[in-house]
C-alpha positions in Angstrom: -65.0 -172.3 240.0 -62.2 -169.8 240.3 -63.7 -166.9 238.4 -67.0 -167.0 240.3 -65.1 -167.1 243.6 -63.1 -164.1 242.6 -66.2 -162.1 241.7 -67.8 -162.9 245.1 -64.7 -161.6 246.8 -64.7 -158.3 245.0 -68.4 -157.8 245.8 -67.7 -158.4 249.5 -64.8 -155.9 249.4 -67.1 -153.3 247.9 -69.5 -153.7 250.7 -66.8 -153.0 253.2 -66.0 -149.6 251.6 -69.2 -147.9 252.9 -67.5 -146.9 256.1 -68.3 -149.9 258.2 -64.8 -151.3 258.0 -62.4 -150.7 260.8 -59.6 -149.3 258.6 -61.6 -146.8 256.5 -62.5 -143.2 257.6 -66.1 -142.5 257.9 -67.6 -140.3 255.2 -69.4 -137.0 255.9 -72.6 -138.7 255.0 -72.1 -141.4 257.5 -71.5 -138.8 260.3 -74.6 -136.9 259.3 -76.5 -140.1 259.6 -75.3 -140.8 263.1 -75.6 -137.3 264.6 -78.9 -136.2 263.1 -79.7 -133.5 260.5 -77.5 -130.4 260.5 -79.1 -127.2 261.9 -79.7 -124.4 259.3 -79.6 -120.7 260.1 -82.4 -118.3 259.0 -79.9 -115.3 259.0 -77.3 -114.8 256.2 -73.8 -114.9 257.5 -72.3 -111.5 258.3 -69.4 -110.4 256.0 -66.1 -111.0 257.6 -65.2 -107.3 257.3 -68.6 -105.9 258.3 -68.2 -102.6 260.3 -69.9 -102.3 263.7 -73.3 -100.6 263.7 -73.3 -96.9 264.4 -75.8 -95.1 266.7 -78.1 -92.6 265.0 -76.8 -89.1 265.0 -78.5 -86.7 267.4 -79.7 -83.2 266.3 -77.0 -80.6 266.4 -77.0 -78.2 269.4 -77.7 -74.6 268.7 -74.6 -72.6 268.0 -73.4 -69.6 269.9 -73.9 -67.5 266.7 -77.6 -68.3 266.7 -77.9 -67.2 270.3 -76.0 -64.0 269.6 -78.3 -63.4 266.6 -81.3 -63.7 268.9 -79.8 -61.2 271.4 -79.0 -58.8 268.5 -82.6 -59.1 267.3 -83.8 -57.8 270.7 -81.7 -54.6 270.1 -79.2 -52.8 272.4 -80.3 -51.3 275.7 -81.1 -47.6 276.3 -78.2 -45.2 276.8 -78.1 -44.1 280.4 -76.9 -40.7 281.7 -74.0 -42.5 283.4 -72.8 -43.9 280.1 -73.0 -40.6 278.1 -70.9 -37.5 277.7 -72.4 -34.2 276.6 -71.2 -31.0 274.9 -72.9 -28.0 273.2 -71.8 -25.5 270.6 -73.5 -22.8 268.6 -74.4 -23.7 265.1 -75.2 -21.8 261.9 -78.2 -19.5 262.0 -79.7 -16.7 260.0 -82.7 -14.4 259.7 -82.8 -14.0 263.5 -82.7 -17.7 264.2 -80.2 -19.2 266.7 -79.3 -22.9 266.8 -77.2 -24.9 269.3 -76.0 -28.4 268.6 -76.2 -30.5 271.7 -74.1 -33.7 271.3 -74.2 -37.0 273.2 -71.2 -39.3 273.1 -71.4 -43.0 274.2 -68.5 -43.3 276.7 -69.6 -46.7 277.9 -68.0 -49.9 276.8 -71.1 -51.3 275.0 -73.5 -50.3 272.3 -76.7 -48.5 273.4 -79.6 -46.6 271.8 -81.3 -43.3 272.1 -84.9 -42.8 270.9 -86.9 -39.7 271.1 -86.6 -36.3 272.7 -84.4 -35.3 275.6 -85.6 -33.1 278.5 -83.6 -29.8 278.4 -83.7 -27.0 280.9 -81.6 -23.9 281.7 -80.6 -23.8 285.4 -79.5 -21.1 287.8 -76.7 -21.5 290.2 -79.1 -22.1 293.1 -80.8 -24.9 291.1 -83.9 -22.9 290.0 -85.2 -23.4 286.4 -84.9 -20.4 284.0 -88.0 -20.0 281.9 -89.5 -23.3 280.8 -88.0 -26.6 279.6 -87.4 -26.9 275.8 -90.5 -27.9 273.8 -90.4 -30.6 271.2 -89.8 -29.6 267.7 -90.9 -31.8 264.8 -91.4 -35.6 264.7 -89.2 -38.2 266.3 -86.3 -39.6 264.2 -86.7 -43.0 265.7 -84.0 -45.1 267.4 -80.3 -44.0 267.1 -77.8 -46.8 267.9 -74.5 -45.7 269.3 -71.5 -47.9 269.4 -68.8 -47.1 272.0 -67.3 -43.7 271.2 -69.9 -42.7 268.7 -72.1 -39.6 268.9 -75.6 -38.3 268.2 -77.1 -34.9 268.7 -80.2 -32.7 269.0 -80.7 -29.2 267.8 -81.8 -26.5 270.2 -83.5 -23.5 268.7 -84.1 -20.0 269.9 -84.2 -16.5 268.5 -82.0 -13.4 268.4 -82.9 -10.6 270.7 -85.5 -8.2 269.3 -86.9 -10.7 266.7 -90.0 -11.4 268.8 -91.7 -10.1 271.8 -90.8 -11.5 275.2 -87.3 -10.3 275.6 -84.5 -12.7 276.7 -84.2 -15.0 279.6 -81.5 -14.8 282.1 -78.2 -16.4 281.0 -78.0 -19.9 282.4 -75.3 -21.2 284.8 -76.0 -24.8 283.9 -77.6 -26.8 281.2 -79.5 -29.8 282.6 -80.4 -32.6 280.1 -82.3 -35.8 280.6 -81.5 -38.3 277.8 -84.6 -39.9 276.3 -86.2 -42.3 278.7 -83.8 -41.5 281.5 -84.6 -40.3 285.0 -81.0 -39.3 285.6 -79.7 -36.0 284.2 -76.5 -34.8 282.7 -75.3 -31.3 283.7 -73.1 -29.0 281.7 -71.6 -25.9 283.4 -71.7 -22.4 281.7 -73.4 -23.6 278.4 -73.4 -20.1 276.9 -77.0 -20.5 275.8 -79.4 -17.5 276.0 -83.0 -17.8 275.0 -84.9 -14.9 273.5 -88.4 -14.4 272.2 -89.7 -17.2 274.5 -88.6 -19.6 271.8 -86.8 -22.7 273.2 -87.2 -26.0 271.4 -85.3 -29.3 270.8 -85.4 -31.8 268.0 -85.3 -35.6 268.7 -82.0 -37.4 268.8 -80.4 -38.2 265.4 -76.9 -38.8 263.9 
């Protein structure tokens, strides 16, 4: 029967299309069946343009300004006799009072500080002390900071002749001054200071 034979041939041809034929390419399913199940990844694929991971940033190092602030907080060092200049001049007085302004100038190249009372004495040419060192007058004014070239002062106080008993001391050849806290002295020649009435005092350092 021609029709039946033709149907049988078509069925046989369909069976050959499953990849077992020599002239047909094997389907993906057929390859999978022959090589075993495909391996699956548990990690999602990385994006194609993913940037490389960056290391965690480390804490910033302290800046120089912070270190300087710490240094400034400690305050400047004490002014030394070597780093100071000194001068004296007579100031305004009245009612028998005599005042002298003793000035310190910072001649060093760095900021320094003076705090408290100086030691002030009148000295003879042979080095002997005239009378007694100046006594402290009043309370301390605290720390006075001097930048290079800046000045601070104290006020020396005595009396005019005849205002009080005791007469006048011999006129000094030198004025010897120990800045506050210093074991080294400054010396000024011929200071033109004369003490009378046994009154000789100094204030603390101030502007």
